[in-house]
C-alpha positions in Angstrom: 68.8 59.9 131.7 72.1 61.4 132.8 75.6 60.1 132.9 77.8 62.3 135.1 81.6 61.8 134.8 84.2 63.0 137.3 87.8 62.3 138.0 89.7 63.6 135.0 92.8 65.8 135.3 96.4 66.1 134.4 99.0 63.5 135.4 102.6 62.7 134.6 103.3 59.6 132.5 103.3 56.5 134.7 100.7 58.0 137.0 97.2 56.9 137.7 93.7 58.4 137.6 90.3 57.0 138.5 87.2 58.1 136.6 83.7 57.8 138.0 80.4 57.9 136.2 77.1 58.3 138.1 74.2 57.0 136.1 70.8 58.5 136.7 67.5 57.5 135.2 68.3 54.0 134.2 69.4 50.9 136.1 73.1 50.7 135.1 73.3 46.9 135.7 70.7 46.4 132.9 73.0 48.0 130.3 76.3 47.6 128.5 78.4 50.2 130.2 81.8 51.6 129.4 84.2 54.3 128.4 84.9 55.8 125.0 87.7 58.3 124.5 88.5 60.8 121.7 91.9 62.5 121.5 92.4 65.6 119.4 92.7 64.6 115.8 92.2 61.0 116.6 89.3 58.6 116.0 86.9 57.7 118.8 88.0 54.6 120.7 86.1 52.4 123.1 88.6 51.6 125.9 86.6 49.5 128.4 83.2 47.9 128.8 81.4 45.9 131.3 78.3 43.8 130.5 75.3 43.3 132.7 76.9 39.9 133.6 80.1 41.7 134.7 82.1 40.6 131.7 84.8 43.1 130.9 86.5 43.8 127.6 89.5 46.0 126.8 91.3 46.8 123.6 95.0 45.9 123.4 96.0 49.6 123.7 94.9 49.7 127.4 94.8 46.0 128.4 96.7 45.5 131.7 96.6 49.2 132.5 92.9 50.1 132.7 90.3 48.4 134.9 86.6 49.0 134.7 84.2 48.2 137.5 80.6 48.7 138.4 78.8 49.5 141.7 75.2 48.4 141.3 74.2 49.7 144.7 75.4 53.2 143.7 74.4 52.9 140.0 77.9 53.9 139.0 80.7 52.7 136.8 84.4 53.4 137.3 87.6 53.3 135.3 90.9 52.9 137.1 93.8 53.9 134.8 97.3 53.0 135.8 100.7 53.5 134.1 99.2 56.3 132.0 100.9 57.3 128.8 100.9 60.5 126.8 98.9 58.8 124.1 96.1 58.2 126.6 95.4 62.0 126.5 91.8 62.4 125.4 88.3 63.4 126.4 86.8 60.3 128.2 83.1 59.7 127.9 81.0 57.4 130.0 78.6 55.5 127.7 75.6 53.2 128.2 73.7 51.2 125.6 71.1 48.4 125.6 72.5 45.0 125.7 73.3 44.0 122.2 71.7 41.0 120.5 73.9 38.0 119.9 76.3 37.5 118.2 77.3 41.1 119.1 78.8 41.4 122.5 79.1 44.3 124.9 82.5 45.8 124.2 84.2 49.2 123.7 83.8 48.7 120.0 80.1 48.3 120.4 79.8 51.4 122.6 81.9 53.3 120.1 79.7 52.3 117.2 76.5 53.2 119.1 78.0 56.3 120.6 75.8 58.8 118.9 72.5 56.9 119.5 73.2 55.7 123.0 73.4 57.4 126.4 76.7 59.3 127.1 78.0 61.9 129.5 79.6 65.3 128.7 83.1 63.9 129.0 86.0 64.5 131.3 89.5 65.5 130.1 92.5 63.4 130.8 95.9 64.8 130.0 99.1 62.8 130.4 102.4 64.7 130.2 105.8 63.3 129.8 
């Protein structure tokens, strides 16, 4: 199983970036997918998730600015990031995990908690400068 991220880079505050993650070896639509980030000296944070049903969840820190989507035909997941802020600077990892059993739901928090045991990519750096 491979998760291959692309699309990171440096951008001025207020700008946009779109991350892409190509999933190989599993059927992405069968999994809880999302993005987990880790900034230097900061805790890991799940910033977006999409369930096999297409339900999306965002933490308050990115709600209204980040949008996750999935292309089942291409077995890929995307993260559109708008109105970026310097505090968004981090390494962004694509993550995939088995659908959780209820009452746990597919969320960034779930992907963060399962980060070390689930599938994840190598990460792509996002740097936002003011």
